[in-house]
Legacy VTK file of the C-alpha trace (Angstrom):
# vtk DataFile Version 3.0
C-alpha trace
ASCII
DATASET POLYDATA
POINTS 74 float
0.100 -3.241 -60.008
0.639 -0.592 -62.640
-1.667 0.176 -65.577
0.304 -1.853 -68.142
0.355 -4.934 -65.905
-3.398 -4.658 -65.313
-4.122 -4.249 -69.030
-1.992 -7.288 -69.892
-4.025 -9.426 -67.481
-7.539 -8.000 -67.775
-9.336 -6.793 -70.921
-12.051 -4.133 -70.996
-15.256 -5.761 -69.764
-13.599 -7.642 -66.901
-15.977 -8.114 -63.927
-14.817 -6.211 -60.848
-15.965 -5.028 -57.459
-15.127 -1.350 -57.047
-15.015 0.777 -53.911
-15.346 4.417 -55.078
-14.394 6.278 -51.899
-13.070 3.804 -49.370
-12.375 0.087 -49.065
-14.093 -2.008 -46.375
-10.875 -2.398 -44.381
-10.519 1.392 -44.112
-13.202 1.340 -41.388
-14.986 4.460 -42.614
-18.559 3.169 -43.039
-19.950 6.632 -43.751
-18.046 6.615 -47.061
-18.313 2.920 -47.926
-19.918 1.873 -51.198
-19.563 -1.436 -53.044
-20.167 -1.432 -56.788
-20.321 -4.745 -58.678
-19.556 -3.788 -62.267
-17.200 -4.234 -65.237
-14.270 -2.232 -66.540
-15.105 0.100 -69.428
-11.663 1.438 -70.349
-8.095 0.195 -70.231
-6.188 1.270 -67.136
-4.000 4.371 -67.415
-1.688 6.292 -65.132
-2.385 9.807 -63.908
0.322 12.451 -63.900
1.329 11.487 -60.377
1.656 7.829 -61.415
-1.571 6.581 -59.811
-3.066 3.808 -61.968
-6.789 4.285 -62.576
-9.542 2.602 -64.555
-13.102 3.535 -65.459
-15.963 1.200 -64.585
-19.627 1.084 -65.568
-21.814 2.965 -63.116
-19.188 5.441 -61.921
-18.346 8.667 -63.732
-14.747 9.228 -62.627
-11.547 7.237 -62.795
-11.172 4.652 -60.049
-7.750 3.934 -58.536
-6.746 0.328 -59.159
-6.182 0.046 -55.406
-9.982 0.405 -55.068
-10.803 -2.357 -57.568
-10.917 -6.112 -57.006
-11.145 -8.361 -60.057
-13.901 -10.958 -59.759
-12.458 -14.416 -60.327
-13.985 -17.846 -60.598
-17.611 -18.226 -59.607
-17.693 -15.208 -57.290
LINES 1 75
74 0 1 2 3 4 5 6 7 8 9 10 11 12 13 14 15 16 17 18 19 20 21 22 23 24 25 26 27 28 29 30 31 32 33 34 35 36 37 38 39 40 41 42 43 44 45 46 47 48 49 50 51 52 53 54 55 56 57 58 59 60 61 62 63 64 65 66 67 68 69 70 71 72 73
């Protein structure tokens, strides 16, 4: 999903689970962190085309590939 698609679906303040360094399926437990948070900026694309978003509780941009939107009662 690119930044425009994400922004069309999810406004700032959307609840997400973010994985700053590695996702659980990457099997690198020494780098694993799970952050339950909300988006604080619209998504944007870096110069290389990577879509990123900023979330509460994390200072840098987070690749959208490291963010799962919380849906329903989760």
